[in-house]
C-alpha positions as CSV (number, residue, x, y, z in Angstrom):
1,M,-36.5,34.3,-77.7
2,N,-36.7,37.1,-80.2
3,S,-34.2,36.9,-83.1
4,I,-33.6,38.6,-86.4
5,N,-33.5,36.4,-89.5
6,K,-32.8,38.9,-92.2
7,I,-31.9,42.6,-92.6
8,T,-32.1,44.9,-95.6
9,L,-30.3,48.3,-95.8
10,L,-30.9,51.2,-98.1
11,Q,-28.6,54.2,-97.9
12,F,-27.7,53.3,-94.3
13,R,-24.2,54.6,-93.5
14,N,-21.7,53.0,-96.0
15,Y,-24.4,50.6,-97.5
16,A,-26.1,51.9,-100.7
17,S,-28.2,48.8,-100.9
18,A,-27.6,45.4,-99.2
19,A,-29.3,42.4,-97.5
20,F,-27.9,39.9,-95.0
21,D,-29.2,36.7,-93.4
22,F,-28.7,35.6,-89.8
23,P,-29.5,31.8,-90.0
24,A,-27.4,30.6,-87.1
25,P,-27.7,31.2,-83.3
26,V,-24.3,33.0,-83.5
27,T,-23.4,35.1,-86.5
28,C,-19.9,36.7,-87.0
29,I,-19.7,39.7,-89.2
30,T,-16.1,39.7,-90.5
31,G,-14.1,41.8,-92.9
32,A,-11.3,44.4,-93.0
33,N,-11.4,47.5,-90.9
34,G,-13.7,50.1,-92.6
35,S,-15.8,47.5,-94.4
36,G,-18.9,48.3,-92.4
37,K,-19.0,45.6,-89.7
38,T,-20.0,48.0,-86.9
39,N,-22.5,49.8,-89.2
40,L,-24.3,46.5,-89.8
41,L,-24.4,45.7,-86.1
42,D,-25.8,49.2,-85.5
43,A,-28.5,48.6,-88.1
44,V,-29.8,45.7,-86.0
45,Y,-29.7,47.9,-82.9
46,Y,-31.6,50.6,-84.8
47,L,-34.5,48.2,-85.6
48,C,-34.9,47.4,-81.9
49,Y,-34.7,51.0,-80.6
50,T,-35.3,53.3,-83.7
51,K,-32.0,55.0,-83.0
52,S,-28.3,54.4,-83.5
53,Y,-26.1,53.2,-80.7
54,F,-23.1,55.2,-81.9
55,S,-24.6,58.5,-82.9
56,S,-27.3,60.8,-81.5
57,Y,-27.8,62.4,-84.9
58,Q,-30.1,60.6,-87.4
59,Q,-28.4,62.3,-90.3
60,N,-25.2,60.5,-89.5
61,C,-26.9,57.2,-90.3
62,A,-27.7,58.3,-93.8
63,Q,-25.2,57.5,-96.5
64,T,-23.1,60.5,-97.5
65,G,-24.8,62.6,-100.1
66,T,-28.3,61.3,-99.3
67,D,-31.1,62.8,-97.2
68,G,-32.5,59.5,-95.7
69,F,-32.3,55.8,-95.2
70,R,-34.4,52.7,-94.6
71,V,-33.7,49.6,-92.5
72,T,-36.0,46.6,-92.6
73,G,-35.7,43.4,-90.5
74,I,-37.5,40.1,-90.6
75,F,-37.8,38.9,-86.9
76,D,-39.0,35.8,-85.2
77,R,-40.9,37.1,-82.2
78,K,-42.0,34.3,-79.9
79,G,-42.6,32.1,-82.9
80,R,-44.3,34.7,-85.0
81,R,-42.8,36.3,-88.1
82,E,-42.7,40.1,-87.9
83,V,-41.3,42.7,-90.3
84,I,-40.0,45.9,-88.7
85,S,-39.1,48.8,-90.9
86,C,-37.5,52.1,-89.9
87,K,-37.5,55.0,-92.4
88,W,-35.9,58.4,-91.9
89,K,-36.0,61.1,-94.5
90,A,-35.4,64.8,-94.3
91,G,-35.9,64.9,-90.6
92,K,-39.0,62.7,-90.4
93,K,-38.9,59.2,-88.8
94,E,-41.5,56.5,-89.5
95,V,-41.6,53.0,-88.0
96,F,-43.7,50.1,-89.4
97,N,-44.7,46.8,-87.9
98,N,-45.8,44.4,-90.7
99,E,-46.3,47.5,-92.9
100,V,-48.6,49.2,-90.4
101,E,-47.1,52.5,-89.1
102,Y,-47.0,53.1,-85.4
103,E,-48.9,56.1,-84.2
104,K,-46.0,57.1,-82.1
105,V,-42.4,55.9,-82.6
106,T,-42.2,55.2,-78.8
107,D,-44.9,52.6,-79.2
108,H,-42.2,50.3,-80.6
109,I,-40.0,50.6,-77.6
110,G,-40.0,47.3,-75.6
111,A,-41.1,45.1,-78.5
112,Y,-37.5,44.1,-79.3
113,S,-34.4,44.4,-77.1
114,A,-30.7,44.2,-77.9
115,V,-27.7,44.7,-75.6
116,I,-24.5,45.9,-77.2
117,I,-21.0,45.8,-75.9
118,A,-18.6,48.0,-77.8
119,P,-14.9,49.2,-77.3
120,D,-15.8,52.7,-76.2
121,D,-18.3,51.6,-73.5
122,T,-15.8,52.1,-70.7
123,E,-17.1,55.7,-70.8
124,L,-20.0,54.3,-68.9
125,I,-17.5,54.0,-66.0
126,N,-15.1,56.8,-66.7
127,G,-17.5,59.4,-68.2
128,S,-20.0,61.8,-66.9
129,S,-23.1,61.1,-64.8
130,E,-25.3,61.9,-67.9
131,L,-24.0,58.7,-69.6
132,R,-25.0,56.5,-66.7
133,R,-28.4,58.2,-66.4
134,K,-29.1,57.7,-70.1
135,W,-28.1,54.1,-69.9
136,I,-30.4,53.3,-66.9
137,D,-33.2,55.4,-68.4
138,G,-32.8,53.3,-71.6
139,I,-33.2,50.1,-69.7
140,L,-36.2,51.2,-67.6
141,S,-38.0,52.8,-70.6
142,Q,-38.0,49.4,-72.3
143,V,-39.8,47.6,-69.4
144,D,-42.1,50.5,-68.1
145,K,-44.1,52.6,-70.5
146,D,-45.1,55.0,-67.7
147,Y,-41.4,55.5,-66.9
148,L,-40.7,56.6,-70.5
149,E,-43.7,58.9,-70.6
150,K,-42.9,60.5,-67.3
151,L,-39.3,60.9,-68.2
152,M,-40.1,62.6,-71.5
153,H,-42.6,64.8,-69.7
154,Y,-40.1,65.7,-67.0
155,Q,-37.5,66.7,-69.6
156,R,-40.1,68.9,-71.4
157,L,-41.0,70.6,-68.1
158,L,-37.4,71.1,-67.2
159,L,-36.7,72.9,-70.5
160,Q,-39.8,75.1,-69.9
161,R,-38.8,75.9,-66.3
162,N,-35.2,76.8,-67.4
163,A,-36.6,79.0,-70.1
164,W,-38.8,80.7,-67.5
165,L,-35.7,81.2,-65.2
166,K,-33.8,82.8,-68.1
167,L,-36.7,85.1,-68.9
168,Q,-36.7,86.4,-65.3
169,A,-33.3,88.0,-65.9
170,V,-34.8,90.1,-68.6
171,K,-38.4,90.5,-67.6
172,P,-39.3,89.5,-64.0
173,A,-42.8,88.1,-63.5
174,D,-45.0,89.1,-60.5
175,N,-47.3,86.1,-61.1
176,R,-45.6,82.7,-60.4
177,T,-48.5,80.5,-61.4
178,E,-46.5,79.2,-64.4
179,L,-43.6,78.3,-62.1
180,E,-45.9,76.5,-59.7
181,Y,-47.2,74.4,-62.6
182,Y,-43.7,73.4,-63.6
183,D,-42.6,72.6,-60.0
184,A,-45.7,70.5,-59.3
185,G,-45.2,68.5,-62.6
186,L,-41.4,68.0,-62.0
187,D,-42.2,66.8,-58.4
188,A,-44.8,64.3,-59.6
189,D,-42.7,62.9,-62.4
190,G,-39.4,63.1,-60.5
191,T,-40.9,61.2,-57.5
192,Y,-42.0,58.3,-59.8
193,I,-38.7,58.2,-61.6
194,F,-36.7,58.2,-58.4
195,G,-38.7,55.3,-57.0
196,Q,-38.2,53.2,-60.2
197,R,-34.5,53.9,-60.3
198,K,-34.2,52.9,-56.6
199,Q,-36.1,49.6,-57.3
200,F,-34.0,49.0,-60.4
201,L,-30.8,49.1,-58.4
202,N,-32.2,46.6,-55.8
203,D,-33.1,44.2,-58.6
204,F,-29.9,44.8,-60.7
205,L,-27.2,44.7,-58.1
206,P,-27.4,40.9,-57.4
207,L,-27.2,40.2,-61.1
208,L,-24.2,42.5,-61.4
209,N,-22.4,40.8,-58.5
210,D,-23.1,37.4,-60.0
211,F,-21.7,38.2,-63.4
212,Y,-18.7,40.0,-62.1
213,H,-17.7,37.0,-60.0
214,Q,-18.3,34.7,-62.9
215,L,-16.0,36.8,-65.1
216,T,-13.2,37.2,-62.6
217,N,-13.5,34.3,-60.1
218,G,-12.7,37.0,-57.6
219,K,-14.0,37.9,-54.2
220,E,-14.1,41.7,-54.7
221,A,-17.2,43.3,-53.3
222,V,-19.1,45.1,-56.0
223,T,-21.2,48.0,-54.9
224,V,-23.3,50.6,-56.7
225,T,-24.5,53.6,-54.7
226,Y,-27.4,55.7,-56.1
227,T,-27.1,59.4,-55.3
228,S,-30.1,61.6,-55.7
229,D,-31.4,64.9,-54.3
230,L,-34.7,63.1,-53.7
231,A,-33.1,60.7,-51.2
232,E,-32.8,63.8,-48.9
233,K,-36.1,65.6,-49.4
234,P,-39.0,65.9,-51.9
235,L,-38.1,67.7,-55.2
236,E,-40.8,70.3,-54.6
237,T,-39.0,71.3,-51.4
238,W,-35.7,71.6,-53.2
239,L,-37.3,73.7,-56.0
240,K,-38.9,76.1,-53.6
241,Q,-35.9,76.4,-51.3
242,G,-33.4,76.8,-54.2
243,L,-35.4,79.2,-56.3
244,E,-33.1,82.2,-55.7
245,H,-30.1,80.0,-56.5
246,D,-31.8,78.8,-59.7
247,L,-32.6,82.3,-60.8
248,R,-29.0,83.3,-60.3
249,Y,-27.7,80.5,-62.5
250,Q,-30.8,80.6,-64.8
251,R,-31.3,76.8,-64.7
252,T,-32.7,74.2,-62.4
253,M,-29.9,72.9,-60.1
254,R,-31.7,70.1,-58.2
255,G,-33.7,67.1,-59.4
256,I,-33.5,63.7,-60.9
257,H,-31.6,65.1,-63.9
258,K,-28.6,65.3,-61.5
259,D,-28.7,61.7,-60.3
260,D,-25.7,59.5,-60.4
261,W,-24.5,56.0,-59.6
262,D,-21.1,55.5,-57.9
263,L,-19.5,52.2,-59.0
264,S,-17.0,50.7,-56.5
265,L,-14.9,47.6,-55.8
266,N,-14.0,46.8,-52.2
267,G,-15.2,50.3,-51.2
268,L,-12.9,52.1,-53.7
269,Q,-14.3,54.2,-56.5
270,L,-13.8,52.2,-59.8
271,R,-13.4,55.3,-62.0
272,Q,-10.5,56.6,-59.9
273,F,-8.8,53.5,-58.5
274,G,-9.8,50.6,-60.7
275,S,-7.3,49.0,-63.0
276,Q,-8.0,48.7,-66.7
277,G,-8.7,45.0,-66.2
278,Q,-11.1,45.6,-63.4
279,K,-12.9,48.2,-65.4
280,K,-13.2,45.9,-68.4
281,S,-14.6,43.1,-66.2
282,F,-17.0,45.5,-64.5
283,L,-18.2,46.8,-67.8
284,F,-18.9,43.3,-69.1
285,A,-20.7,42.5,-65.9
286,L,-22.8,45.7,-66.2
287,K,-23.9,44.7,-69.8
288,L,-24.5,41.0,-69.0
289,A,-26.6,42.1,-65.9
290,Q,-28.5,44.5,-68.2
291,Y,-29.2,41.5,-70.5
292,A,-30.4,39.3,-67.6
293,Y,-32.6,42.2,-66.2
294,L,-34.3,42.8,-69.5
295,S,-34.8,39.1,-70.0
296,N,-36.4,38.7,-66.6
297,S,-38.6,41.8,-67.0
298,Q,-39.7,41.2,-70.6
299,G,-40.1,37.5,-70.7
300,Y,-37.9,36.9,-73.7
301,L,-34.1,36.8,-74.5
302,P,-32.7,40.0,-76.1
303,I,-30.2,39.9,-79.0
304,L,-26.6,40.2,-77.8
305,L,-24.4,42.4,-80.0
306,L,-20.6,42.3,-79.5
307,D,-18.5,44.8,-81.4
308,D,-14.9,43.8,-81.9
309,I,-14.5,42.8,-78.2
310,F,-12.3,39.8,-78.6
311,E,-9.6,42.1,-79.9
312,K,-9.5,43.7,-76.5
313,L,-9.8,40.7,-74.2
314,D,-7.2,38.5,-72.6
315,Q,-7.6,34.7,-72.8
316,N,-9.1,34.3,-69.3
317,R,-11.8,37.0,-69.8
318,M,-12.6,35.7,-73.2
319,E,-13.1,32.2,-72.0
320,A,-15.2,33.4,-69.0
321,L,-17.4,35.5,-71.3
322,L,-17.9,32.7,-73.8
323,R,-18.9,30.3,-71.0
324,I,-21.6,32.8,-70.0
325,I,-23.1,33.7,-73.4
326,R,-23.2,30.0,-74.5
327,G,-25.4,29.2,-71.5
328,E,-29.2,28.8,-71.5
329,G,-29.9,32.3,-70.4
330,F,-28.7,33.8,-73.6
331,G,-30.2,33.9,-77.1
332,Q,-29.1,35.1,-80.5
333,V,-25.5,36.5,-80.6
334,I,-24.2,38.8,-83.4
335,L,-20.6,39.9,-83.3
336,T,-17.9,41.5,-85.3
337,D,-14.3,40.4,-85.7
338,T,-11.5,40.7,-88.2
339,H,-10.4,37.1,-87.7
340,P,-13.1,34.5,-88.5
341,E,-10.7,31.7,-87.5
342,R,-10.5,33.1,-84.0
343,I,-14.3,33.0,-83.7
344,K,-14.5,29.4,-85.0
345,Q,-12.0,28.4,-82.4
346,A,-13.5,30.4,-79.6
347,F,-17.0,28.9,-79.9
348,G,-15.8,25.4,-80.8
349,A,-17.6,22.6,-82.6
350,G,-20.6,22.6,-80.2
351,T,-22.0,25.9,-81.4
352,E,-23.4,26.6,-84.9
353,V,-21.7,29.8,-86.1
354,G,-22.7,31.6,-89.3
355,F,-20.5,34.1,-91.1
356,I,-21.2,37.3,-93.0
357,Y,-18.1,38.2,-95.1
358,L,-17.9,41.9,-96.1
Protein backbone atom coordinates (compact mmCIF):
# COMPACT_ATOMS: atom_id res chain seq x y z
CA MET A 1 0.00 0.00 0.00
CA ASN A 2 1.14 3.53 -0.78
CA SER A 3 -0.09 6.21 1.61
CA ILE A 4 0.54 9.85 2.42
CA ASN A 5 1.51 10.75 5.98
CA LYS A 6 1.92 14.52 5.77
CA ILE A 7 1.42 17.36 3.30
CA THR A 8 2.79 20.91 3.26
CA LEU A 9 1.27 23.64 1.10
CA LEU A 10 2.76 26.97 0.08
CA GLN A 11 0.62 29.42 -1.92
CA PHE A 12 -1.58 26.55 -3.13
CA ARG A 13 -5.10 27.81 -3.88
CA ASN A 14 -6.51 29.35 -0.65
CA TYR A 15 -3.56 28.18 1.51
CA ALA A 16 -0.78 30.74 2.05
CA SER A 17 1.17 28.27 4.18
CA ALA A 18 -0.17 25.16 5.90
CA ALA A 19 0.73 21.60 6.91
CA PHE A 20 -1.52 18.62 7.69
CA ASP A 21 -0.97 15.06 8.95
CA PHE A 22 -2.80 11.91 7.82
CA PRO A 23 -2.10 9.45 10.66
CA ALA A 24 -5.21 7.24 10.29
CA PRO A 25 -6.29 4.80 7.51
CA VAL A 26 -9.33 7.06 6.97
CA THR A 27 -9.04 10.84 7.24
CA CYS A 28 -11.99 13.20 7.03
CA ILE A 29 -11.29 16.82 6.07
CA THR A 30 -14.13 18.81 7.59
CA GLY A 31 -15.13 22.44 7.78
CA ALA A 32 -17.57 25.00 6.42
CA ASN A 33 -18.13 25.39 2.70
CA GLY A 34 -15.36 27.53 1.20
CA SER A 35 -12.81 26.62 3.88
CA GLY A 36 -10.57 24.71 1.43
CA LYS A 37 -11.60 21.05 1.90
CA THR A 38 -11.60 20.25 -1.82
CA ASN A 39 -8.38 22.22 -2.36
CA LEU A 40 -6.58 20.07 0.22
CA LEU A 41 -7.89 16.91 -1.45
CA ASP A 42 -6.70 18.28 -4.80
CA ALA A 43 -3.22 18.88 -3.36
CA VAL A 44 -2.92 15.16 -2.54
CA TYR A 45 -4.02 14.35 -6.10
CA TYR A 46 -1.47 16.86 -7.45
CA LEU A 47 1.39 15.06 -5.72
CA CYS A 48 0.40 11.80 -7.41
CA TYR A 49 -0.09 13.16 -10.93
CA THR A 50 1.65 16.57 -10.99
CA LYS A 51 -1.60 18.19 -12.05
CA SER A 52 -4.88 19.32 -10.56
CA TYR A 53 -7.98 17.17 -10.83
CA PHE A 54 -10.26 20.20 -10.99
CA SER A 55 -8.42 22.60 -13.30
CA SER A 56 -6.33 22.16 -16.44
CA TYR A 57 -4.60 25.51 -15.85
CA GLN A 58 -1.65 25.45 -13.44
CA GLN A 59 -2.06 29.15 -12.67
CA ASN A 60 -5.45 28.37 -11.09
CA CYS A 61 -3.62 26.37 -8.40
CA ALA A 62 -1.53 29.36 -7.34
CA GLN A 63 -2.94 31.52 -4.57
CA THR A 64 -4.50 34.71 -5.90
CA GLY A 65 -1.86 37.39 -6.39
CA THR A 66 1.08 34.95 -6.55
CA ASP A 67 3.00 33.52 -9.49
CA GLY A 68 3.61 30.03 -8.15
CA PHE A 69 3.11 27.38 -5.49
CA ARG A 70 4.77 24.38 -3.88
CA VAL A 71 3.21 21.16 -2.56
CA THR A 72 5.29 18.62 -0.60
CA GLY A 73 4.16 15.24 0.67
CA ILE A 74 5.77 12.62 2.89
CA PHE A 75 4.70 9.19 1.62
CA ASP A 76 5.04 5.62 2.76
CA ARG A 77 5.84 3.71 -0.43
CA LYS A 78 5.89 -0.04 0.13
CA GLY A 79 7.43 0.52 3.57
CA ARG A 80 9.90 3.19 2.46
CA ARG A 81 9.70 6.90 3.32
CA GLU A 82 9.66 9.15 0.24
CA VAL A 83 9.32 12.91 -0.01
CA ILE A 84 7.63 14.15 -3.18
CA SER A 85 7.66 17.85 -3.96
CA CYS A 86 5.97 19.67 -6.85
CA LYS A 87 6.90 23.26 -7.57
CA TRP A 88 5.35 25.53 -10.18
CA LYS A 89 6.50 29.08 -10.77
CA ALA A 90 6.02 31.46 -13.69
CA GLY A 91 5.05 28.67 -16.06
CA LYS A 92 7.79 26.21 -15.07
CA LYS A 93 7.06 22.94 -13.27
CA GLU A 94 9.62 20.96 -11.28
CA VAL A 95 9.06 17.64 -9.50
CA PHE A 96 11.43 16.18 -6.90
CA ASN A 97 11.72 12.74 -5.30
CA ASN A 98 13.73 12.90 -2.05
CA GLU A 99 15.09 16.28 -3.23
CA VAL A 100 16.33 14.82 -6.55
CA GLU A 101 14.62 16.43 -9.54
CA TYR A 102 13.11 14.17 -12.18
CA GLU A 103 14.64 14.65 -15.64
CA LYS A 104 11.12 14.60 -17.07
CA VAL A 105 7.94 15.31 -15.13
CA THR A 106 6.36 12.26 -16.80
CA ASP A 107 8.94 10.01 -15.07
CA HIS A 108 6.88 10.45 -11.88
CA ILE A 109 3.68 9.11 -13.43
CA GLY A 110 2.89 5.65 -12.09
CA ALA A 111 4.92 5.98 -8.90
CA TYR A 112 1.83 7.02 -6.94
CA SER A 113 -1.83 6.60 -7.81
CA ALA A 114 -5.00 8.14 -6.48
CA VAL A 115 -8.61 7.69 -7.53
CA ILE A 116 -10.95 10.59 -6.85
CA ILE A 117 -14.75 10.65 -6.83
CA ALA A 118 -16.24 14.15 -6.97
CA PRO A 119 -19.76 15.61 -7.41
CA ASP A 120 -19.26 16.75 -11.02
CA ASP A 121 -17.90 13.38 -12.19
CA THR A 122 -21.25 12.48 -13.77
CA GLU A 123 -19.92 14.42 -16.77
CA LEU A 124 -17.94 11.25 -17.45
CA ILE A 125 -21.30 9.73 -18.37
CA ASN A 126 -23.23 12.74 -19.65
CA GLY A 127 -20.39 14.68 -21.27
CA SER A 128 -18.40 14.51 -24.49
CA SER A 129 -16.30 11.61 -25.77
CA GLU A 130 -13.18 13.69 -25.02
CA LEU A 131 -13.78 13.34 -21.27
CA ARG A 132 -14.02 9.55 -21.50
CA ARG A 133 -10.89 9.36 -23.67
CA LYS A 134 -8.93 11.50 -21.20
CA TRP A 135 -10.09 9.35 -18.31
CA ILE A 136 -9.04 6.09 -19.95
CA ASP A 137 -5.80 7.61 -21.25
CA GLY A 138 -5.03 8.72 -17.69
CA ILE A 139 -5.48 5.19 -16.37
CA LEU A 140 -3.42 3.51 -19.11
CA SER A 141 -0.65 6.12 -18.90
CA GLN A 142 -0.08 5.16 -15.26
CA VAL A 143 0.47 1.48 -15.97
CA ASP A 144 2.19 1.63 -19.40
CA LYS A 145 5.03 4.09 -20.09
CA ASP A 146 4.97 3.20 -23.79
CA TYR A 147 1.31 4.14 -23.94
CA LEU A 148 2.00 7.58 -22.45
CA GLU A 149 4.91 8.22 -24.82
CA LYS A 150 3.01 7.06 -27.91
CA LEU A 151 -0.06 9.07 -26.91
CA MET A 152 2.00 12.25 -26.49
CA HIS A 153 3.76 11.58 -29.80
CA TYR A 154 0.42 10.94 -31.54
CA GLN A 155 -0.96 14.23 -30.21
CA ARG A 156 2.11 16.15 -31.44
CA LEU A 157 1.87 14.57 -34.90
CA LEU A 158 -1.85 15.31 -35.04
CA LEU A 159 -1.21 19.00 -34.36
CA GLN A 160 1.49 19.04 -37.06
CA ARG A 161 -0.71 17.26 -39.61
CA ASN A 162 -3.59 19.66 -38.89
CA ALA A 163 -1.23 22.63 -39.33
CA TRP A 164 -0.10 21.13 -42.66
CA LEU A 165 -3.74 20.74 -43.76
CA LYS A 166 -4.46 24.40 -42.92
CA LEU A 167 -1.40 25.51 -44.84
CA GLN A 168 -2.63 23.78 -47.99
CA ALA A 169 -5.57 26.18 -48.17
CA VAL A 170 -3.08 29.05 -48.48
CA LYS A 171 -0.08 27.47 -50.17
CA PRO A 172 -0.66 23.96 -51.62
CA ALA A 173 2.41 21.71 -51.62
CA ASP A 174 3.41 19.51 -54.57
CA ASN A 175 5.63 17.37 -52.35
CA ARG A 176 3.75 15.26 -49.84
CA THR A 177 6.72 13.67 -48.09
CA GLU A 178 5.89 15.60 -44.92
CA LEU A 179 2.31 14.33 -44.96
CA GLU A 180 3.49 10.75 -45.47
CA TYR A 181 5.71 11.09 -42.41
CA TYR A 182 2.78 12.29 -40.29
CA ASP A 183 0.49 9.53 -41.59
CA ALA A 184 3.01 6.76 -40.93
CA GLY A 185 3.65 8.01 -37.38
CA LEU A 186 -0.05 8.40 -36.59
CA ASP A 187 -0.71 4.91 -37.92
CA ALA A 188 2.05 3.33 -35.80
CA ASP A 189 1.11 5.14 -32.59
CA GLY A 190 -2.63 4.84 -33.20
CA THR A 191 -2.44 1.10 -33.79
CA TYR A 192 -0.66 0.57 -30.46
CA ILE A 193 -3.08 2.85 -28.57
CA PHE A 194 -6.10 1.13 -30.14
CA GLY A 195 -4.80 -2.30 -29.11
CA GLN A 196 -4.17 -1.20 -25.52
CA ARG A 197 -7.58 0.44 -25.22
CA LYS A 198 -9.22 -2.74 -26.50
CA GLN A 199 -7.33 -4.89 -24.00
CA PHE A 200 -8.14 -2.44 -21.22
CA LEU A 201 -11.86 -2.85 -21.82
CA ASN A 202 -11.55 -6.66 -21.70
CA ASP A 203 -9.83 -6.41 -18.30
CA PHE A 204 -11.99 -3.58 -16.97
CA LEU A 205 -15.51 -4.73 -17.83
CA PRO A 206 -15.67 -7.66 -15.34
CA LEU A 207 -14.53 -5.31 -12.54
CA LEU A 208 -17.17 -2.75 -13.53
CA ASN A 209 -19.92 -5.39 -13.55
CA ASP A 210 -18.87 -6.69 -10.16
CA PHE A 211 -18.85 -3.29 -8.46
CA TYR A 212 -22.12 -2.17 -10.09
CA HIS A 213 -23.89 -5.25 -8.78
CA GLN A 214 -22.34 -4.83 -5.33
CA LEU A 215 -23.60 -1.24 -5.21
CA THR A 216 -27.13 -1.95 -6.44
CA ASN A 217 -27.86 -5.61 -5.68
CA GLY A 218 -29.44 -5.43 -9.12
CA LYS A 219 -29.42 -7.72 -12.09
CA GLU A 220 -29.06 -5.07 -14.80
CA ALA A 221 -26.64 -5.99 -17.56
CA VAL A 222 -23.76 -3.49 -17.67
CA THR A 223 -22.15 -3.08 -21.09
CA VAL A 224 -19.44 -0.79 -22.46
CA THR A 225 -18.96 -0.69 -26.22
CA TYR A 226 -15.69 0.67 -27.58
CA THR A 227 -16.17 2.50 -30.89
CA SER A 228 -13.11 3.32 -32.97
CA ASP A 229 -12.34 3.95 -36.64
CA LEU A 230 -9.52 1.43 -36.31
CA ALA A 231 -12.00 -1.36 -35.61
CA GLU A 232 -13.02 -1.07 -39.29
CA LYS A 233 -9.69 -0.57 -41.07
CA PRO A 234 -6.11 0.62 -40.43
CA LEU A 235 -5.62 4.31 -39.68
CA GLU A 236 -3.22 4.74 -42.60
CA THR A 237 -6.03 3.63 -44.94
CA TRP A 238 -8.46 6.10 -43.37
CA LEU A 239 -5.93 8.94 -43.71
CA LYS A 240 -5.24 8.23 -47.38
CA GLN A 241 -8.87 7.71 -48.34
CA GLY A 242 -10.06 10.72 -46.38
CA LEU A 243 -7.39 13.22 -47.44
CA GLU A 244 -9.69 15.34 -49.62
CA HIS A 245 -12.22 15.44 -46.80
CA ASP A 246 -9.49 16.45 -44.32
CA LEU A 247 -8.25 19.18 -46.65
CA ARG A 248 -11.77 20.56 -46.94
CA TYR A 249 -12.23 20.72 -43.16
CA GLN A 250 -8.54 21.53 -42.48
CA ARG A 251 -8.28 18.91 -39.74
CA THR A 252 -7.84 15.16 -39.36
CA MET A 253 -11.31 13.64 -39.17
CA ARG A 254 -10.39 10.00 -38.46
CA GLY A 255 -8.22 8.39 -35.83
CA ILE A 256 -8.01 7.29 -32.22
CA HIS A 257 -8.61 10.92 -31.16
CA LYS A 258 -12.26 10.29 -32.15
CA ASP A 259 -12.72 7.07 -30.11
CA ASP A 260 -15.58 6.75 -27.65
CA TRP A 261 -17.09 4.31 -25.14
CA ASP A 262 -20.86 3.78 -25.10
CA LEU A 263 -22.11 3.04 -21.57
CA SER A 264 -25.32 1.00 -21.38
CA LEU A 265 -27.66 -0.74 -18.93
CA ASN A 266 -29.86 -3.55 -20.25
CA GLY A 267 -29.00 -2.46 -23.79
CA LEU A 268 -30.17 1.14 -23.28
CA GLN A 269 -27.71 4.03 -23.50
CA LEU A 270 -27.07 5.28 -19.96
CA ARG A 271 -26.56 8.90 -20.93
CA GLN A 272 -29.96 9.11 -22.63
CA PHE A 273 -32.16 6.68 -20.73
CA GLY A 274 -30.54 6.15 -17.31
CA SER A 275 -32.10 7.57 -14.15
CA GLN A 276 -30.07 9.81 -11.84
CA GLY A 277 -29.75 6.92 -9.41
CA GLN A 278 -28.51 4.53 -12.11
CA LYS A 279 -25.98 7.08 -13.34
CA LYS A 280 -24.73 7.67 -9.80
CA SER A 281 -24.30 3.93 -9.19
CA PHE A 282 -22.63 3.49 -12.58
CA LEU A 283 -20.22 6.34 -11.85
CA PHE A 284 -19.20 4.87 -8.50
CA ALA A 285 -18.76 1.48 -10.16
CA LEU A 286 -16.55 3.07 -12.84
CA LYS A 287 -14.30 4.70 -10.24
CA LEU A 288 -14.12 1.62 -7.99
CA ALA A 289 -13.26 -0.51 -11.04
CA GLN A 290 -10.56 2.04 -11.91
CA TYR A 291 -9.19 1.61 -8.38
CA ALA A 292 -9.17 -2.20 -8.67
CA TYR A 293 -7.61 -2.09 -12.16
CA LEU A 294 -4.77 0.18 -10.98
CA SER A 295 -4.25 -1.95 -7.90
CA ASN A 296 -4.04 -5.15 -9.98
CA SER A 297 -1.74 -3.57 -12.58
CA GLN A 298 0.62 -1.67 -10.27
CA GLY A 299 0.86 -4.07 -7.36
CA TYR A 300 -0.12 -1.56 -4.67
CA LEU A 301 -3.29 0.07 -3.34
CA PRO A 302 -3.90 3.64 -4.58
CA ILE A 303 -5.20 6.42 -2.33
CA LEU A 304 -8.98 6.84 -2.53
CA LEU A 305 -10.15 10.47 -2.46
CA LEU A 306 -13.86 11.18 -1.89
CA ASP A 307 -15.07 14.76 -2.30
CA ASP A 308 -18.33 15.55 -0.51
CA ILE A 309 -20.03 12.42 -1.83
CA PHE A 310 -22.05 11.46 1.25
CA GLU A 311 -24.05 14.67 0.80
CA LYS A 312 -25.30 13.29 -2.51
CA LEU A 313 -25.92 9.63 -1.61
CA ASP A 314 -29.03 7.91 -0.28
CA GLN A 315 -28.64 5.56 2.67
CA ASN A 316 -28.57 2.32 0.65
CA ARG A 317 -25.85 3.51 -1.73
CA MET A 318 -23.82 4.96 1.12
CA GLU A 319 -23.92 1.68 3.04
CA ALA A 320 -23.00 -0.31 -0.07
CA LEU A 321 -20.08 2.01 -0.84
CA LEU A 322 -18.82 1.84 2.75
CA ARG A 323 -18.95 -1.97 2.72
CA ILE A 324 -16.73 -1.97 -0.36
CA ILE A 325 -14.11 0.60 0.67
CA ARG A 326 -13.73 -0.89 4.15
CA GLY A 327 -12.78 -4.21 2.52
CA GLU A 328 -9.28 -5.65 2.13
CA GLY A 329 -8.95 -4.46 -1.45
CA PHE A 330 -8.83 -0.79 -0.44
CA GLY A 331 -6.11 1.24 1.26
CA GLN A 332 -5.91 4.80 2.56
CA VAL A 333 -9.11 6.86 2.25
CA ILE A 334 -9.20 10.68 2.44
CA LEU A 335 -12.59 12.35 2.22
CA THR A 336 -14.30 15.69 2.71
CA ASP A 337 -17.56 16.30 4.55
CA THR A 338 -19.22 19.20 6.34
CA HIS A 339 -20.58 16.90 9.08
CA PRO A 340 -17.89 15.01 11.05
CA GLU A 341 -20.53 13.21 13.13
CA ARG A 342 -21.98 11.66 9.97
CA ILE A 343 -18.56 10.22 9.09
CA LYS A 344 -17.98 8.86 12.60
CA GLN A 345 -21.35 7.15 12.43
CA ALA A 346 -20.85 5.93 8.87
CA PHE A 347 -17.52 4.19 9.51
CA GLY A 348 -18.43 2.99 13.00
CA ALA A 349 -16.20 1.92 15.87
CA GLY A 350 -14.33 -0.70 13.83
CA THR A 351 -12.45 1.83 11.67
CA GLU A 352 -9.89 4.36 12.90
CA VAL A 353 -10.87 7.75 11.50
CA GLY A 354 -8.73 10.88 11.80
CA PHE A 355 -10.07 14.39 11.34
CA ILE A 356 -8.61 17.57 9.87
CA TYR A 357 -10.68 20.56 11.01
CA LEU A 358 -10.43 23.64 8.77
